[in-house]
N, C-alpha and C positions, 0 to 999 in steps of 0.2 A: 514459262521460263524454266521451271524445274525439269520439265520434259526435255528441253534443249540441253540442259546441263548433264542429264543422265545418258544422252545418246553418245555412241562411240564416234570418234572423229576419223574422217577419211581425208586424204589429200583430194584436191580438186580433180586431179587426173584419175585417181582410183574411182571417185564418184562417177565421173563420165564413163569409165569402163563398165561399171555396174549398170548404169542406166542404158548404155548402148546394148548390153546383153538382154536387159529387161524388154527393150523395144522389139526383140525377136519373139516375144510372147512366152518366154520361159517362166515357169513357176519358180518360187524361191527355192524349192527343193531341187528342181532341175538345174537351176543356175549353180547352186552349191555343189551338186554332184559333178556337173560338167567341168566346172573350174577345178575341182579336186582331181578329176581324172585327166585334165588337160585336153579335154574334148571340146576345143574351142574353134570357132570359125575364123577365117581370114577376113579382116575388115577391109572393105573397099570404099568406105566413106571418105569424105574430105579430111577426116581426122587420122586415118590410117592407124587405128588402135592396135596395140600389141597386147592381146588379152593374157599373154604369158605372165605379165606383171601381177595379175590377179591370182594366178596359180601360186606365184611366189608369196604373195601376201597371205593367202589362205594356208599355205604350208607353214609359214613362220608365225602367224597369229590367227590360228583357226577360230578361236572364240570371238575375237574382234570381227573377223570377216563374217562369221555366221550371224552375229548380232547386227552388223550393218545391213545385211541382206534381209533378215527376218524382222528386225525391230526398228530399222531406220538409222540414219546417221546424220551428223552435221559435218559440213566441210570445214577443215581446219582454217584455211585461208583462201578467200575468194579474190579473184581479179575481175575487172569489169568484162573482159573478153571471155573469161571462164564462166561467168554468170550467163552471158549470152549463149555460150555453147551448151551449158547445162539445160537451159530452157529449150533450146533447139533439139537436143538429144532426148531429154526426159519427157518433155511435154509435147514435142513435135510441133512447135510453134516457132516461126522465124521472127524473133524480136528485132527491134530497131536499136542500134547502138549509137549513142551520142558521145563523141570524144572531144568536144570543144572544152578547152581548159577551164576549169572551175564549174563546168556544167556536166561533167561526165556522168552518164547514166545508161541504163538499159530500159527500154520501154516495150511493154508487151500487153496484148489484150488477153486477159486470163479469166477463167471462171473463178468463183470463190474457192472451190476445192483446189484448183491449180495454184492459186495464190497462197493458200495455207500450206500446201506441199512445199512450195518454194521457201516460204518463211521458215519452215522446219529444217531446211538444209543449209541456209545461208550462214556464213561465218559471222562472228561478231563484227560490228563496225559498218553494217549495211542496213538500210531501211527501205521499206516498200511504202510508197505513197500513192493514193488514188488520184487519177487524172480525170475521173468522171466515167459515166456509163457509156458503153458503145451502143450502137443501134441494133446489134444482133441479139438482144434479149438476154439479160442476166450477166453478160460479160462486161468487164470494165477495163479501162486502160490503166496500167500501173507503171510507176517509175521506180526502178531499183537503183539506189544511189548511195554513196558513202554518207555515213552519219556526219562526219566532219570533213571539211575540205582543207 
């Protein structure tokens, strides 16, 4: 809990931008350098990310940005669709989205380390519950849902 309280806070969109760049295989230092220099790719994914926003953030709040990249972050406020997107971008897993009123959740098969990584970035107000082990050894199905409905 203390670890989560000491992490810098990023918007859900900025977190997605960071994770999208990480998915290119860039090291923390390369990510920091390229964002600072504005040497950023054009995104052709379904999200159509504009990485220039990260250059602005890095220019306005360099210590916050450096800390988010090198030490981790917590998302300020998650939405259910944003959680689904974060899992898809950061973990490269396509989760299932449940939008039935009163049962809203994201369901994903994750390893223990993936679950821990997700727990570390989720904003307050969300919980991860186990739905049991999957047949593919060591992975389990998890539901990410609001703490209160």
